N, CA and C of each residue as an Amber inpcrd file, in Angstrom:
protein
   648
   6.1830000  14.7940000 -11.2630000   5.8130000  13.4200000 -11.2670000
   6.3280000  12.7080000 -12.4600000   7.6390000  12.5810000 -12.5730000
   8.2880000  12.1410000 -13.7510000   7.9140000  10.5940000 -13.9660000
   7.7480000  10.2360000 -15.1790000   7.5390000   8.9480000 -15.6190000
   8.6410000   8.0340000 -15.4560000   8.7890000   6.9280000 -15.0790000
   9.7980000   5.9980000 -14.7980000   9.4600000   4.6660000 -15.5200000
  10.5010000   4.0560000 -16.0000000  10.4180000   2.7710000 -16.4860000
  11.4330000   1.6830000 -15.4110000  10.8220000   0.7770000 -14.9320000
  11.3940000  -0.0950000 -14.0870000  11.6390000  -1.5320000 -14.8160000
  12.5610000  -2.3690000 -14.2650000  12.8500000  -3.6570000 -14.8170000
  12.1480000  -4.5990000 -13.8500000  11.0580000  -5.3290000 -14.2620000
  10.5840000  -6.4310000 -13.3960000  10.8780000  -7.6300000 -14.0990000
  10.2590000  -8.7860000 -13.4090000  10.5480000 -10.1400000 -13.6780000
  10.1640000 -10.5820000 -15.2180000   8.9750000  -9.6970000 -15.4490000
   8.3700000 -10.1720000 -16.6070000   8.7030000  -9.0000000 -17.7750000
   9.5950000  -8.1490000 -17.4570000   9.8070000  -7.0260000 -18.4400000
   9.5970000  -5.6940000 -17.7000000   9.2230000  -4.7890000 -18.6760000
   9.1810000  -3.3580000 -18.2730000   8.0810000  -3.0320000 -17.4420000
   8.0400000  -2.3170000 -16.4210000   6.9980000  -1.8330000 -15.5100000
   6.9850000  -0.3030000 -15.5900000   5.8320000   0.2610000 -15.7530000
   5.6030000   1.7600000 -15.8760000   5.2630000   2.2750000 -14.5330000
   5.9020000   3.4300000 -14.2000000   5.5650000   4.0980000 -13.0100000
   5.5950000   5.5820000 -12.9190000   5.2170000   6.1280000 -11.7960000
   5.4250000   7.5160000 -11.5470000   6.0190000   7.5580000 -10.2560000
   6.9690000   8.7380000 -10.4150000   7.9060000   8.8480000  -9.3020000
   8.0290000  10.1140000  -8.7630000   7.9260000  10.5300000  -7.3930000
   7.9870000  11.6850000  -6.8320000   9.2770000  11.7380000  -6.0150000
  10.4550000  12.3660000  -6.4990000  11.7190000  12.3030000  -6.0440000
  11.6450000  12.9460000  -4.3350000  12.5910000  12.5540000  -3.6390000
  12.5740000  13.0630000  -2.1940000  13.0140000  14.3200000  -2.1710000
  12.5230000  15.1140000  -1.1010000  13.0280000  16.5220000  -0.8560000
  14.3460000  16.6480000   0.0050000  14.7610000  15.6430000   0.5960000
  16.0750000  15.6340000   1.3150000  16.5540000  14.3000000   1.0700000
  18.0180000  14.2200000   1.3450000  18.7660000  13.0820000   1.0940000
  18.2680000  11.9050000   1.8670000  17.9750000  11.9970000   3.1300000
  17.5730000  10.8060000   3.8520000  16.0720000  10.8200000   3.9920000
  15.1870000  11.1210000   3.0910000  13.8160000  11.2620000   3.1140000
  13.4310000   9.8020000   3.1520000  12.2440000   9.6320000   3.7570000
  11.4750000   8.2380000   3.8250000  11.0470000   7.8270000   2.3470000
  10.8360000   6.5880000   2.1900000  10.3600000   6.1490000   0.8250000
   9.1130000   5.4260000   1.1040000   8.2510000   5.5060000  -0.0410000
   6.8810000   4.7910000   0.0490000   6.5160000   4.1840000  -1.3080000
   6.0200000   3.1070000  -1.2800000   5.5910000   2.2780000  -2.4580000
   4.0880000   2.2180000  -2.4280000   3.4660000   2.6150000  -3.4520000
   2.0250000   2.5180000  -3.5630000   1.5620000   1.5330000  -4.5350000
   0.4780000   0.6450000  -4.0940000   0.0420000  -0.5290000  -4.9540000
  -1.3520000  -0.2730000  -5.3440000  -1.6510000  -0.5560000  -6.6790000
  -3.0320000  -0.3990000  -6.9860000  -3.9860000  -1.6810000  -6.8330000
  -5.2330000  -1.2560000  -7.1510000  -6.1610000  -2.5850000  -6.9860000
  -6.0760000  -3.5560000  -8.0790000  -7.0630000  -4.4820000  -8.1400000
  -6.9780000  -5.6740000  -8.8370000  -6.9490000  -5.2440000 -10.5350000
  -6.0310000  -5.8290000 -11.2060000  -5.9010000  -5.6870000 -12.6710000
  -7.1350000  -6.2300000 -13.4580000  -7.6480000  -7.1620000 -12.9560000
  -8.5760000  -7.9160000 -13.6930000 -10.1170000  -7.1420000 -13.5060000
  -9.9440000  -6.2610000 -12.4330000 -11.1830000  -5.4460000 -12.2080000
 -10.9610000  -3.9010000 -12.4960000  -9.9580000  -3.6840000 -13.4840000
  -9.7060000  -2.4140000 -13.9710000  -8.8670000  -1.5930000 -13.2470000
  -8.1250000  -2.2410000 -12.3520000  -7.2350000  -1.4320000 -11.3920000
  -6.0280000  -0.9540000 -12.2770000  -5.5070000   0.2090000 -11.6890000
  -4.2280000   0.6150000 -12.3670000  -3.7480000   1.5960000 -11.4830000
  -2.4550000   2.3120000 -11.7590000  -1.7780000   3.1910000 -10.8690000
  -2.4600000   4.4990000 -10.6930000  -3.4500000   4.6990000 -11.7190000
  -4.1060000   6.1170000 -11.6550000  -5.4890000   6.0130000 -11.0500000
  -5.8260000   4.8580000 -10.4150000  -6.9600000   4.7370000  -9.7190000
  -6.9040000   5.8220000  -8.5660000  -8.2610000   6.4710000  -8.3500000
  -8.1100000   7.5260000  -7.4000000  -7.6930000   7.2860000  -6.0240000
  -7.9230000   6.3000000  -5.3420000  -7.5180000   5.8090000  -4.2260000
  -5.9250000   5.7270000  -4.1460000  -5.4010000   5.0060000  -5.0950000
  -3.9470000   4.8940000  -5.2700000  -3.3920000   6.3420000  -5.4030000
  -3.8770000   7.0890000  -6.1890000  -3.3270000   8.2400000  -6.5100000
  -3.4380000   9.2370000  -5.1520000  -4.5080000   9.0490000  -4.5280000
  -4.6910000   9.8510000  -3.1050000  -3.6380000   9.3560000  -2.1320000
  -3.2310000   8.0950000  -2.0430000  -2.2950000   7.6710000  -1.3060000
  -1.0740000   8.2160000  -1.6610000  -0.5960000   8.1330000  -3.1290000
   0.5780000   8.7150000  -3.6550000   0.9330000  10.1520000  -3.3040000
  -0.1620000  10.9580000  -3.2560000  -0.0070000  12.4200000  -3.0190000
   0.0310000  12.6160000  -1.4090000  -0.5070000  11.8740000  -0.6860000
  -0.4020000  12.0100000   0.8690000   1.0070000  11.7270000   1.2850000
   1.8120000  10.8290000   0.7080000   3.0840000  10.4240000   1.0440000
   3.9940000  11.4610000   0.5060000   3.6490000  11.8140000  -0.8280000
   4.5520000  12.8980000  -1.5890000   4.5010000  14.1480000  -0.7960000
   3.5390000  14.6260000  -0.3190000   3.3160000  16.0280000   0.4390000
   3.9930000  15.9250000   1.7440000   4.2420000  14.7570000   2.2090000
   5.0480000  14.7940000   3.3160000   6.4990000  14.5490000   3.2900000
   6.9010000  14.6580000   1.9270000   8.3020000  14.6550000   1.5870000
   9.0650000  13.3550000   1.3430000   8.2110000  12.1690000   1.2670000
   8.7400000  10.9480000   0.9160000   8.9910000  10.8460000  -0.5390000
  10.0060000  10.0860000  -0.9060000  10.2760000   9.5400000  -2.1910000
   9.1560000   8.4650000  -2.4430000   8.3260000   8.8160000  -3.3210000
   7.0550000   8.0050000  -3.4460000   6.8560000   7.4830000  -4.8710000
   6.7280000   6.0940000  -5.1270000   6.6000000   5.5210000  -6.3200000
   5.2850000   4.6930000  -6.4730000   4.4520000   4.8940000  -7.4150000
   3.3440000   4.0980000  -7.9270000   3.7590000   3.6270000  -9.1660000
   3.2630000   2.2350000  -9.4760000   3.4540000   1.6190000 -10.7440000
   2.4580000   0.9060000 -11.2580000   2.2590000   0.3070000 -12.4090000
   1.3640000  -0.5520000 -12.9060000   1.9730000  -1.9200000 -12.7750000
   1.0220000  -2.9740000 -12.3000000   1.5100000  -4.2110000 -12.1390000
   1.5430000  -4.9210000 -13.6860000   2.1250000  -5.8200000 -13.8780000
   2.4320000  -6.6990000 -15.1260000   1.0140000  -6.5710000 -15.8850000
   1.0850000  -6.3640000 -17.2120000   0.0390000  -6.4530000 -18.0280000
  -0.9610000  -5.2560000 -18.0320000  -0.7570000  -4.2130000 -17.1180000
  -1.5140000  -3.0630000 -17.0270000  -0.8550000  -1.8430000 -17.7050000
  -1.5730000  -1.0790000 -18.3980000  -0.8290000   0.1670000 -18.9990000
   0.2190000  -0.1750000 -19.9940000   1.4040000   0.3820000 -19.7440000
   2.6700000   0.1300000 -20.4920000   3.4520000  -0.9070000 -19.8150000
   3.1720000  -1.5470000 -18.8150000   3.7780000  -2.5580000 -17.9410000
   3.7390000  -3.9120000 -18.9950000   4.8390000  -4.5900000 -19.0720000
   4.7370000  -5.9620000 -19.7600000   4.4610000  -7.1040000 -19.1330000
   4.0500000  -8.1460000 -19.8000000   3.6030000  -9.4500000 -19.0170000
   2.1150000  -9.5910000 -19.0440000   1.8490000 -10.4370000 -18.1930000
   0.3430000 -10.8960000 -17.9940000   0.1160000 -11.1610000 -16.7010000
  -1.2600000 -10.9120000 -16.2420000  -1.7070000 -11.2180000 -14.8970000
  -1.3980000 -12.4860000 -14.4320000  -0.8990000 -12.6170000 -13.1670000
  -0.2740000 -13.8060000 -12.5130000  -0.8200000 -14.2640000 -11.1880000
  -2.1020000 -13.8270000 -10.9920000  -3.0720000 -14.2440000  -9.8370000
  -2.2580000 -13.7970000  -8.4530000  -1.3800000 -12.7170000  -8.5660000
  -0.6870000 -12.3450000  -7.2610000   0.7810000 -12.7080000  -7.2210000
   1.1290000 -13.8110000  -7.7650000   2.5330000 -14.3820000  -7.5630000
   3.2710000 -13.3310000  -8.2510000   3.2130000 -13.2240000  -9.5900000
   4.0040000 -12.2450000 -10.2900000   3.9090000 -10.7910000  -9.8140000
   2.8350000 -10.4040000  -9.5310000   2.5260000  -9.1590000  -8.9070000
   3.2700000  -8.6700000  -7.7040000   3.3740000  -9.8280000  -6.7970000
   4.3570000  -9.7590000  -5.7330000   5.6480000  -9.4230000  -6.1190000
   6.1380000 -10.3050000  -6.9950000   7.4300000 -10.1050000  -7.6660000
   7.7560000  -8.7460000  -8.3530000   6.7700000  -8.2140000  -8.9720000
   6.6970000  -6.7840000  -9.3450000   6.9340000  -5.8140000  -8.2780000
   6.1670000  -5.9680000  -7.2980000   6.2190000  -5.0380000  -6.0970000
   7.6390000  -5.1240000  -5.4220000   8.1960000  -6.4020000  -5.4000000
   9.4430000  -6.3890000  -4.7890000  10.5410000  -5.7320000  -5.6780000
  10.4010000  -5.8710000  -7.0050000  11.3050000  -5.2120000  -7.9740000
  11.0600000  -3.7490000  -7.8550000   9.9640000  -3.0800000  -7.6340000
   9.6940000  -1.6700000  -7.4280000  10.3320000  -1.2430000  -6.1440000
  10.1470000  -2.0610000  -5.1540000  10.8360000  -1.6280000  -3.8280000
  12.3640000  -1.5200000  -3.8910000  12.7570000  -2.5590000  -4.8420000
  14.2380000  -2.6230000  -4.8350000  14.7850000  -1.1890000  -5.7510000
  14.0390000  -0.9020000  -6.6660000  14.3210000   0.2860000  -7.3440000
  14.4120000   1.5970000  -6.5110000  13.1920000   1.6110000  -5.6390000
  13.0650000   2.7770000  -4.9320000  14.2240000   2.7920000  -3.7410000
  14.6150000   1.6080000  -3.1440000  15.6620000   1.7620000  -2.1680000
  16.9130000   1.9240000  -2.9290000  17.3580000   1.2810000  -3.9110000
  18.5560000   1.7290000  -4.6120000  18.6310000   2.9970000  -4.9340000
  17.5140000   3.7430000  -5.4430000  17.5470000   5.3030000  -5.6960000
  17.6170000   6.2040000  -4.6230000  17.3340000   5.5050000  -3.2190000
  17.2470000   6.1200000  -2.1240000  18.1550000   5.4720000  -1.1330000
  19.3730000   5.1730000  -1.0970000  20.2370000   4.3100000  -0.1930000
  20.3620000   4.9020000   1.0840000  19.8660000   6.4520000   1.3280000
  19.9860000   6.7220000   2.8160000  18.6300000   7.1060000   3.2810000
  17.6090000   6.4410000   2.7060000  16.1700000   6.6200000   3.1890000
  16.1660000   6.2590000   4.7250000  15.3830000   7.1860000   5.3300000
  15.3520000   6.9690000   6.8200000  14.1700000   6.0630000   7.1200000
  13.2280000   5.7760000   6.4030000  12.1460000   4.6950000   6.7670000
  11.6950000   4.1660000   5.3620000  11.1060000   3.0690000   5.4270000
  10.3480000   2.2480000   4.2770000   9.0210000   2.0150000   4.5270000
   8.0410000   2.4430000   3.8520000   6.5370000   2.3240000   3.7020000
   6.0250000   1.7450000   2.7160000   4.9340000   0.8020000   2.8880000
   4.1820000   0.2370000   1.6870000   2.6240000   0.6520000   1.9460000
   2.0790000   1.0150000   1.0180000   0.5600000   1.3000000   1.0390000
  -0.1070000   0.7350000  -0.0930000  -1.3790000   0.2090000   0.0730000
  -2.0330000  -0.4770000  -1.0540000  -3.5470000  -0.4520000  -0.7910000
  -4.1050000  -0.4040000  -1.9760000  -5.6810000  -0.3730000  -1.8830000
  -6.2440000  -1.6990000  -2.5450000  -7.2380000  -2.3970000  -1.7970000
  -7.8180000  -3.6160000  -2.3220000  -6.8210000  -4.7050000  -2.5390000
  -6.8090000  -5.2900000  -3.7820000  -5.7090000  -6.2200000  -4.2160000
  -4.2010000  -5.5890000  -3.8470000  -4.1100000  -4.2860000  -4.0970000
  -2.6820000  -3.8360000  -3.7210000  -2.4410000  -3.9240000  -2.2560000
  -3.3220000  -3.9150000  -1.3540000  -3.2640000  -4.1340000   0.0280000
  -2.7800000  -5.4500000   0.3010000  -3.4900000  -6.4560000  -0.3180000
  -2.9690000  -7.9030000  -0.0790000  -1.6510000  -8.1610000  -0.5630000
  -1.1620000  -7.4820000  -1.6230000   0.1270000  -7.7280000  -2.1890000
   1.0630000  -6.9970000  -1.3500000   0.6910000  -5.8520000  -0.7940000
   1.4820000  -4.8220000   0.1180000   1.8760000  -5.7560000   1.4360000
   0.7700000  -6.3200000   1.9890000   0.7790000  -7.0800000   3.2150000
   1.8130000  -8.2420000   3.1010000   1.8310000  -8.9650000   1.7720000
   2.7940000 -10.0140000   1.5450000   4.2940000  -9.4800000   1.3730000
   4.2440000  -8.3900000   0.7840000   5.7570000  -7.7450000   0.7070000
   6.2300000  -7.5070000   2.1410000   5.4210000  -7.0910000   2.9990000
   5.9050000  -6.7170000   4.3160000   6.7020000  -7.8330000   4.9790000
   5.9730000  -9.2050000   4.7300000   6.6290000 -10.3390000   5.2890000
   7.9550000 -10.7090000   4.7670000   8.0950000 -10.3620000   3.5500000
   9.3970000 -10.5700000   2.9440000  10.4260000  -9.4360000   3.1060000
  10.1450000  -8.4280000   3.4920000  10.8700000  -7.2130000   3.6660000
  11.0070000  -6.7320000   4.9730000  11.5440000  -7.3480000   5.8870000
  11.3940000  -6.7470000   7.4560000  12.0250000  -5.5610000   7.5690000
  12.7240000  -5.0060000   6.6880000  13.3550000  -3.4680000   6.8620000
  12.0370000  -2.3770000   6.8170000  10.8640000  -2.9380000   6.4180000
   9.6890000  -2.1310000   6.2460000   9.2340000  -1.4510000   7.5850000
   9.0080000  -0.1860000   7.7180000   8.7660000   0.3330000   8.9730000
   7.3260000   0.6270000   9.1380000   6.4850000   0.7690000   8.1550000
   5.1430000   1.2060000   8.3160000   4.3380000   0.6260000   6.9090000
   2.8730000   0.4660000   7.2800000   2.0400000   0.2370000   5.9910000
   0.7380000   0.9230000   6.2620000   0.1450000   0.9630000   5.2790000
  -1.3760000   1.5450000   5.0320000  -1.9180000   0.4890000   4.2250000
  -3.1330000   0.0620000   4.5400000  -3.7960000  -0.9640000   3.8230000
  -5.2320000  -0.4160000   3.8100000  -5.8520000   0.0170000   2.5440000
  -7.0840000   0.4390000   2.3660000  -7.9390000  -0.5880000   1.8660000
  -9.1230000  -0.8930000   2.4200000 -10.1690000  -2.0870000   1.8230000
  -9.3420000  -3.3290000   1.5640000  -8.6050000  -3.8040000   2.6110000
  -8.0260000  -5.2590000   2.2070000  -9.3610000  -6.3490000   1.8900000
  -8.8580000  -7.0370000   1.0510000  -9.9860000  -8.0060000   0.6330000
  -9.8180000  -9.2980000   1.4250000  -9.9860000  -9.2880000   2.5050000
  -9.6440000 -10.3620000   3.5130000 -10.6080000 -11.5960000   3.2750000
 -11.7390000 -11.3960000   2.6630000 -12.7330000 -12.4360000   2.3040000
 -12.3450000 -13.1790000   1.0440000 -11.6270000 -12.4260000   0.3190000
 -11.3240000 -13.0090000  -1.0870000  -9.9550000 -13.7270000  -1.2280000
  -9.0050000 -12.9340000  -0.4760000  -7.5240000 -13.4870000  -0.5120000
  -7.2570000 -13.8950000   0.9550000  -6.2650000 -14.8840000   0.9220000
  -5.7960000 -15.4380000   2.1410000  -4.8600000 -14.4840000   2.7750000
  -5.2720000 -14.1100000   3.9610000  -4.1960000 -13.2350000   4.8350000
  -3.5060000 -13.9260000   6.0180000  -3.6210000 -15.4310000   6.0890000
  -3.2660000 -16.0640000   7.1170000  -1.5990000 -16.1280000   7.1480000
  -0.9480000 -15.4230000   6.1280000   0.4180000 -15.4040000   6.1570000
   1.0340000 -14.5120000   7.2140000   0.0790000 -13.5730000   7.6520000
   0.4950000 -12.4270000   8.6450000   0.7550000 -13.0500000  10.0280000
   1.7760000 -13.8730000  10.1380000   1.8960000 -14.5390000  11.3610000
   3.5060000 -14.6630000  11.5290000   4.2210000 -13.7130000  12.2050000
   3.7040000 -12.4300000  12.7750000   3.7550000 -11.3920000  11.7420000
   3.0680000 -10.2990000  11.8660000   3.2740000  -9.0140000  11.0490000
   4.4060000  -8.3540000  11.4360000   5.3810000  -7.9640000  10.6630000
   6.6280000  -7.3460000  10.9840000   6.6050000  -5.9390000  11.3320000
   5.4640000  -5.1710000  10.9180000   5.6410000  -3.6700000  11.1310000
   4.1790000  -3.2250000  11.5500000   4.2420000  -2.0040000  12.1460000
   2.9220000  -1.4370000  12.5820000   2.3660000  -0.7780000  11.3620000
   0.9800000  -0.5310000  11.4090000   0.3480000   0.1320000  10.3570000
  -1.0990000   0.5460000  10.5360000  -1.6920000   1.0600000   9.4370000
  -3.1720000   1.4690000   9.4540000  -3.8780000   0.6310000   8.5420000
  -5.0990000   0.1020000   8.9800000  -5.9940000  -0.4870000   8.1190000
  -7.2870000   0.2610000   8.1930000  -7.4750000   0.6670000   6.8340000
  -8.7390000   1.7030000   6.7050000  -9.7740000   1.0770000   5.9070000
 -11.0160000   1.0820000   6.2970000 -12.0190000   0.2380000   5.6690000
 -13.3810000   0.9940000   5.6450000 -14.1850000   0.7490000   4.8160000
 -15.6070000   1.3880000   4.5580000 -16.7810000   0.6840000   5.3470000
 -17.4530000   1.3130000   6.1050000 -18.4020000   0.8170000   6.8930000
 -19.5330000   0.5230000   6.0090000 -19.6830000   0.7270000   4.6440000
 -20.7500000   0.2780000   3.8340000 -20.1030000  -0.5610000   2.6450000
 -19.0440000  -1.2080000   3.0900000 -18.4860000  -1.9340000   2.0240000
 -19.1910000  -3.2870000   1.9130000 -19.6630000  -3.6370000   0.7310000
 -20.4400000  -5.0120000   0.7720000 -19.6580000  -5.9420000  -0.1480000
 -18.5600000  -5.6600000  -0.5760000 -17.6770000  -6.4900000  -1.2350000
 -16.7490000  -7.2730000  -0.3030000 -16.1490000  -6.5020000   0.7450000
 -15.6370000  -7.2220000   1.9510000 -16.0620000  -6.5880000   3.0990000
 -17.0280000  -7.2000000   3.8630000 -17.7330000  -6.4500000   4.9560000
 -16.8570000  -6.1690000   6.1230000 -17.0150000  -5.1410000   6.7600000
 -16.1990000  -4.9920000   8.0020000 -15.8640000  -6.1660000   8.8970000
 -16.8690000  -6.9960000   9.2030000 -16.6780000  -8.0050000  10.1050000
 -15.4000000  -9.0030000   9.5780000 -15.4260000  -9.0700000   8.3550000
 -14.2850000  -9.9250000   7.7430000 -13.0230000  -9.1410000   8.0290000
 -12.8840000  -7.9030000   8.0020000 -11.4890000  -7.2860000   8.1100000
 -11.2880000  -7.3610000   9.5260000 -12.2110000  -7.1410000  10.4440000
 -11.9630000  -7.0970000  12.0070000 -11.6130000  -8.4550000  12.4690000
 -11.8000000  -9.5090000  11.7820000 -11.1870000 -10.7500000  12.1080000
  -9.6890000 -10.7680000  12.1110000  -9.3030000 -10.2050000  10.8950000
  -7.7290000 -10.0350000  10.6320000  -7.1630000  -9.0790000  11.6640000
  -7.6970000  -7.9280000  11.7830000  -7.4000000  -7.0410000  12.8160000
  -7.1420000  -7.6290000  14.2610000  -8.1790000  -8.2710000  14.6500000
  -8.1700000  -8.9880000  15.8090000  -6.9800000  -9.8750000  16.0310000
  -6.5810000 -10.5750000  15.0040000  -5.4130000 -11.5860000  15.1530000
  -4.1260000 -10.9100000  15.1970000  -4.0660000  -9.6760000  14.2590000
  -2.8600000  -8.9490000  14.3090000  -2.5200000  -8.2960000  15.6500000
  -3.6380000  -7.8280000  16.2780000  -3.4240000  -6.9880000  17.6140000
  -3.0210000  -7.9550000  18.7450000  -3.0880000  -9.2160000  18.6070000
  -2.4980000 -10.1940000  19.6120000  -1.1010000 -10.3140000  19.6570000
  -0.4110000  -9.8070000  18.6070000   1.0130000  -9.7970000  18.5580000
   1.7710000  -8.7200000  19.3020000   2.8360000  -8.8820000  19.9510000
   3.4360000  -7.7830000  20.7330000   4.4710000  -7.2780000  19.7610000
   4.8360000  -6.0490000  20.1660000   5.6820000  -5.3420000  19.4510000
   5.3420000  -4.3790000  18.3180000   4.1630000  -4.6350000  17.8360000
   3.6090000  -3.8120000  16.8460000   2.2400000  -3.0990000  17.3100000
   1.7590000  -2.1990000  16.5870000   0.5190000  -1.4870000  16.7890000
  -0.2210000  -1.3920000  15.5490000  -1.5900000  -2.0390000  15.6140000
  -2.4780000  -1.7180000  14.5070000  -3.5180000  -0.9130000  14.7300000
  -3.3770000   0.1910000  13.9030000  -4.6670000   1.0290000  13.9140000
  -5.6730000   0.5020000  12.8630000  -6.9790000   0.5420000  13.4840000
  -8.0210000   0.1820000  12.4380000  -9.1750000   1.4210000  12.5770000
  -9.3910000   1.7690000  11.3630000 -10.3150000   2.9320000  11.3660000
 -11.4540000   2.7010000  10.2100000 -12.6940000   2.6890000  10.7930000
 -13.8770000   2.3410000   9.8500000 -14.7100000   3.7330000   9.6110000
 -14.7320000   3.8200000   8.3480000 -15.4200000   5.1240000   7.8440000
 -16.8660000   4.8390000   7.5480000 -17.6120000   5.3460000   8.2870000
 -19.4000000   4.9790000   8.1470000 -19.6960000   5.6780000   6.8430000
 -20.4780000   4.7260000   6.2090000 -21.1440000   5.2410000   4.7240000
 -20.1840000   5.0340000   3.6400000 -18.8670000   4.7150000   3.7200000
 -17.8890000   4.4680000   2.6110000 -18.0300000   3.2090000   2.1080000
 -18.1260000   3.0200000   0.7430000 -18.1590000   1.6280000   0.1310000
 -16.7610000   1.2310000  -0.1170000 -16.7570000   0.1440000  -0.9100000
 -15.3190000  -0.5420000  -1.4090000 -14.6240000   0.2370000  -2.2970000
 -15.3380000   1.3770000  -3.0230000 -14.6130000   1.8350000  -3.9730000
 -14.3140000   3.3840000  -3.5940000 -14.7920000   3.7760000  -2.3880000
 -14.5840000   5.1260000  -1.8740000 -14.9790000   6.3270000  -2.6260000
 -16.0700000   5.9360000  -3.5480000 -16.4120000   6.8730000  -4.5890000
 -17.0810000   8.2720000  -4.0730000 -17.4450000   8.3740000  -2.9110000
 -17.9080000   9.6450000  -2.4490000 -17.0830000  10.0320000  -0.9960000
 -16.0320000   9.1350000  -0.7940000 -15.3300000   9.4630000   0.4960000
 -13.8570000   9.4860000   0.3220000 -13.3530000  10.0070000  -0.8830000
 -11.8410000  10.1090000  -0.8190000 -11.5220000  11.1540000   0.1110000
 -12.1320000  12.3810000   0.5160000 -11.5150000  13.1020000   1.5710000
 -11.3700000  12.2950000   2.7880000 -12.1650000  11.2890000   3.1360000
 -11.9330000  10.4760000   4.2490000 -10.7060000   9.5660000   4.3230000
 -10.2980000   9.2090000   3.1360000  -8.9630000   8.6390000   3.0240000
  -7.8680000   9.5730000   3.2730000  -8.0830000  10.9450000   2.7080000
  -7.0470000  11.8180000   3.0610000  -6.8390000  12.1170000   4.3880000
  -8.1050000  12.2940000   5.0720000  -7.9800000  12.6920000   6.4710000
  -7.6010000  11.6880000   7.3210000  -7.9850000  10.4480000   7.1950000
  -7.5260000   9.2930000   8.1230000  -6.0180000   8.9950000   7.9710000
  -5.7100000   8.8070000   6.8160000  -4.4430000   8.3580000   6.3740000
  -3.5180000   9.5100000   6.6770000  -3.7930000  10.5340000   6.2160000
  -2.8300000  11.7810000   6.6290000  -2.6340000  12.0000000   8.1330000
  -3.7820000  11.9050000   8.9000000  -3.5260000  11.9700000  10.5080000
  -2.6960000  10.9500000  10.8820000  -2.9880000   9.7500000  10.3570000
  -2.0390000   8.5840000  10.7510000  -0.6060000   8.8030000  10.5680000
  -0.1990000   9.2330000   9.2300000   1.1320000   9.3870000   8.8110000
   1.9320000  10.5900000   9.6590000   1.0020000  11.6310000   9.9930000
   1.6730000  12.6640000  10.7920000   1.9100000  12.3080000  12.2060000
   0.9830000  11.3850000  12.7380000   1.2100000  10.7730000  14.0510000
   2.4950000  10.1970000  14.1240000   2.5630000   9.1730000  13.0560000
   3.7380000   8.2520000  13.0380000   4.9710000   9.1100000  12.7880000
   5.0240000   9.9710000  11.9960000   6.1350000  10.7290000  11.5400000
   6.6350000  11.6700000  12.5740000   5.7360000  11.9290000  13.5730000
   6.1550000  12.7310000  14.9010000   6.3960000  11.8180000  15.9640000
   6.1660000  10.5890000  15.9630000   6.5570000   9.7070000  16.9840000
   5.4800000   9.6830000  18.0020000   4.1980000   9.9120000  17.4330000
   2.9430000   9.9280000  18.5270000   2.1650000   8.7450000  18.3520000
   2.6180000   7.7830000  17.5600000   1.7770000   6.5020000  17.2630000
   2.9210000   5.4310000  17.0840000   2.5000000   4.2240000  17.4670000
   3.3750000   2.9020000  17.2180000   3.5920000   2.6550000  16.0640000
């Protein structure tokens, strides 16, 4: 898990990178939760996502948004953080020019940034969004969503209740050409404090199905 330093719009970005196991391995970018709520790339859910992709042979990168850890700059309410994510994806693609697929995964604030990144990068093949804050951030930009993916949410989430997420899922599922998997984990809260194994099981199963061509 070598440390890498990327160049973002506001300066240095600190990251951790798992190199690919084959020349044409797929790539995955992992995005952490809200910086102003203590979010960073070593958040347990973000690390779980990182390992899930890494174990499946992806070239996998997680990094700190501007102003977090060793990353330079200051919090920019999502605008600058989206630019950071785009810079990180540029680095990942440049480092893996023959990658077979491109995936974006994020948790909470990172899910919101990741979904915005999808809209700007049509080459993205899949996404994983864990606990997207659909009641806090505006997700109306998903029209249409350019890729199939998984939305994973906690049934006991009282920060963003399931009904708020299900409105977005229902809208996405009206689109043709993509498939949105939505899985609700009973008893899990917004922070997945006692349910990290559920993240591993649900996301891992979804990735295995997608990589084996068994899911849209």
